[in-house]
N, C-alpha and C positions, 0 to 999 in steps of 0.2 A: 453563807456557808452552812449556817444552821439548817436552813430549809433543804439545802442540797444533801446534807447528811441524813436528814429524815427520809428523803426520797430514796436515798441509797439503801436505807434500812428496809423500806417497803419492797424495793426490788429484790433484796436478799431474801426476805421472808417469802415473797412470791416464788422465787426460784426454789427455795426449800420445799414448798408445797407442790411444785410442779405447775404453777399457774401459767396462764397464757392460752388456755383452751386446748382441745384435743389436736393432735397432729393430723396432717392430711391422711395418713394411713389409718388412724383411728376413726376419722370421719367416714372413710370408705367402709371400715369394718362395722361401724354402727349401722349404717344404712343397709349393708348387705345382710347383717345378721338379725336386725331388729325391725325391719320394715313391717313384717306381718304382725309382730307384737304391738308395734305402735298403732297399726290400723285397728287391731282388736281393742286396745285401750281407748282409742278415739271413739270408736263406735259405742262402747259401753258407757263412757263418762263425759263426752262432749256433745252439747246440743248444737243445732244449726246456727244459733246466734253467737256461739263462741263462749258459752257459759259452761264451766266445769261443775258437774253436779255431784254432791255428796249425798248419796241415797239414804244413808243411815242418819243423817242430820236434817230431817224434814226436807230433803231435796234442796238444801241451801247451797249457796256458793260462797267460798271463802277466798280472801286474798291469797292465802297459802295455796289453795287449789289452782287459782289462776296463774300464780307464779310457777308452780310445778308444771302445769300443762304447757305454758309458754316455753319453759326450758326444754321440755321434751320435744316440742315442735321445732325449736331452733336446733337442737342437737341432731335431729333426724331429718332436717332439711324440708320440713313441711311449711312452706311460707304462707300458703293460703290459710291453714289452721291457725298459725301464729297471728296473722293479721286479724282474724275473727276474734281470737281471744283478747288481743290487745285492745281492739275497738270496744268490745263489750266491757272490759275492765275499765277503760278510760271513761266510758259513759255512765257506769253504774257503781263503781267503787272508788275511783279517783275523784272524789267529790269533796274532799277536804280543802281548806284554804291553802294548805301546803301541797307538796308533791307525793305525799304518802296516801295509802288507801284506807278507807273504812274496811273493817276486817270481815264483815259478814253481810250477806244479802239473802232475804227470804222471798221465794216466788209467790207465796199465797197470802202474805200479810199486807194489810193496808199501808203500813209503813215498812217498806222493804229493807231499809237500812236503819234499824233502831238505835245503833251506837256508832258514832263517827270515830271512835278510837281506832287506832291502827293495830296491826300485828307485825312486828319488825321482821319476822321470818318471811312473811308474804312479800313485803316490800323488798327485802334482800333478794329473793329469788326472781321477782319481776325485773329488778335492775340487772341482775346477772343474765337473765334471758334476753333482755333488750340489748345488752352489750354484745352477747354472742350472735344475736340475730343481725345486728348492725353490720358485722363483718360477713356473716354467712350469706346474707341476702343483699348486701350492698345498699343498706338503708341508713345513711348517716343520721337521720332524724331520730332513729331509735337510740343511738349513742347519746344524743343530746338529752333525751328524756331520762336515760339511765343516769347521766351525770346529775340531773336535778334531783332525782330520788336519792342518790348517794349523799348529796349535800344536806338534804333534810334528815336522812338517817343519822348522819354524823351530828347534826345540830340537836335533834330531838330524842334520839334513841341510843346514845352512847353515854354511859355514866361513869364518873370517876369512882374508883374503888374507895370505900369508906376507910380502908386501911392506910390511905395516903400514899406518899412517895414510896417507890419500890414495887407497887402493884400496877399492872396494866388496867386500863379501863375495860368495860364490858358492854356488850350489846344487851340492853334491857328489853323486855317483851313488848313494850309499847311506849308511846310518848307520854301517856298518863296512867295513873292508877296502880303502880307497882312500887311506890316508895313506902318505906317503913320507918319507924322512929330511929332505928339503928342502921339503916342501909336501904336495900331494895331486894325485891323478889327477882330471881333469875332462873331462866330455863336453859340448861346446857345445850339442848338440841336446837335452839333457835339460831345458834351460830354455826354457819357452814364455812370453815376456814378457807377452802379453795375459792368460793364465791367472794368472800370478803377481800382476799388478797388480790384476786384478779381485778376487782372493782377499785381497790385502793391504788393499784399500780396504774390503771387506766386513767384515773381521775385525780391523781396526786393527793390522795386522802390518807395520810399516814396514821391518823387516829383510828381509822377503820382497820388498818393492818395491825395496830397495837391491840385493838379489841379482839382480832383473830388470835393473836398470840396469847392474850389473856384467857380466851376461851379454851385454847389447847392446854395451857398450864393449869387452869382451874380443874378441867376434866382429869388431868393427871393427878392432881392432889386428891380429888374426890375418889378416884379409883384405888387409892391406897387402902381405903376402908371398906370397899365393896363395889358393887355395880353402881354406875353413875345414875343418880335418881332423876325423876321427871323435873322436879323443882327444888330450889334451895333458897334460903335467905342469905344474902351476902352482908356480912357485918365486919367491923374493924377487927373483931376477934377471930374471924374465919367463917366459912360457910356452915350453915346448920339447917335443920328441918324448918320449913316455913309453915306456920300455922294455917290450916285450911287447904294445903296443897299436898299432893302426893310426894312422899319421900322414898317410894319404891321406884324401880325401873320399869315403867309400863309402856303404853303406846306412844307416849311422847319420846321417852329416852331411847327407844329402839333405833331412832334415826341417827343417834350420835356415832356409834361404831361405823355405820354406813358412811356418814359424812367424813369421818377420819380416814377411812380407807380411800374414798374418792379423792381426798386431799393429799394422798401419798404418805400419810402418817401411819404406815402399816404395823409399826412396832409399838404403837401407843398402848399403855396398860388398860385403858378403857375397853379396847377391843378384846384383849385377853380375858378381862373380867366377864364380859358378855358371853364370849365363847365358852368359858368354863361353866357358866350357869346353864347353858343350853345342853351341855354334855350329860346333865343329870336326868334327862328325859328319855323315854323309850323312842325307838326309831319311828319317825313319822310325826312326832309331836314337837311343837315349838313353844317355848315359854313366851307369853305376851306380857305378863306382869311378873317381876322377879323381886323378892324381898331384898332390900338393899344390903343388910349386914350378913344374913345367912346365905344368900344366893339361891334360896329355894324357890321353885316356881309357884306362883300363887294363881296363875291362870294360864291355860294352854290353848293352842289352836292347831288345826291341820291345814289351814289355808295356804295355798302354794305361794302367795305373796310373802307371808311371814317365813315360810320355809326357805324361800330364796335368800332373804336377808340373812337368816341364821346360817345357811350354807356358805354364803360368801364370807361372813365373819369367821366361821369355824375354819374354813380353808385358809384364809389369810393368816389367822392366828397361828395355825399349826404348820404353815408353809408347805401345804400339800401341793401336789400337781394334780389338777382336776378337782372340780367341786360337784356337789349334789344339788346345784340350782335346778329346780324342776321346770318343765315347760310352762309357759304362761297360760293362765286360765282366764277366759273372758267373763267367767261367772264370779270372780273375786270382786268384792266391793271396791269402791274408789281408793281407799287408803292403802290396803295391802297390795292392790294392783299397781298403784303408783310406786310403792316401795320396791316391788319386784322389778319394774322397769328401770328404776334408779339403780338397783343392785346390778342389773345386767349391763348398764352403761358404765358403772364404776368398775365392774370386772374387766371390761374391755379397755378402759382408759387407765386404770391404776393397778389392777391385780391380774395381769394376763395369765399367770400360771393357774388361776382358778377357773379356767374354762370349763363349762358344764360338760360332764361325761356321763 
């Protein structure tokens, strides 16, 4: 009965977040509206071997980028590209003794994978992509691989809260290297609630669902005092600035409001905090780094990828009809280009009133 009640809790949380994948109508909408955008993204960021290239990071490839690309391919029905990315990933990054990936690969270095540590968000997105691809493409072996990744994420990358009973566990950034004397370092944007609950429901992994809930509630607590930062240290006394890590809301943290919207949590205070900070800028500019407490912009950009994310967050926060999500630009670098495509998918799946106008 105890296990049954846990699984019931997983299902309830998954239902709250809208887990279960896009509806058939949404799938049709994704392909009809985003096919040209996907082709432009693929041409700019994916090579013939299936490697997603981060041009601003020495043309490296990351587990994050592979997971992102695979999710895009699965969402938009591109089985051939998905298979290429999964094959490249399996051969070049899935080289640890467990089922997680090494986090980075350099094309021009003698040792192309200098660090075997993983990045939990990359593994999370790869597992989510495999799960969705298994159903979309009728490939049960993808589901099996996703289940193995989930099992190792739960074993190696979910940590108990140092506050003890009454606190949910959290998804830590990697299997190694983020412990501190009083707790651990945590990145709020590594947790994607919808991905975590879909996977938890599919593979009877209640601890992953609890970590999703923990992520949502921690972001809520952090938003009480300002925009949710890139990194925090989790201690028994509460979250605090982590020495050597950004405590502002920068390029890491901008993913959080996007993920919350995509997960159906459109009233979350972290979304409103981020939207309020963006309102302080002139038309056409987007804050890419925001001071946590004051909400003042510390760095700005005019890249359409960042504009798309800001437009979706602002529209959702203010419950507008129609958003200012700009047309996709193939000249955007990998990261903002990916965020823009994610924002377009999230708009169709979770925020339909924010259709670009």
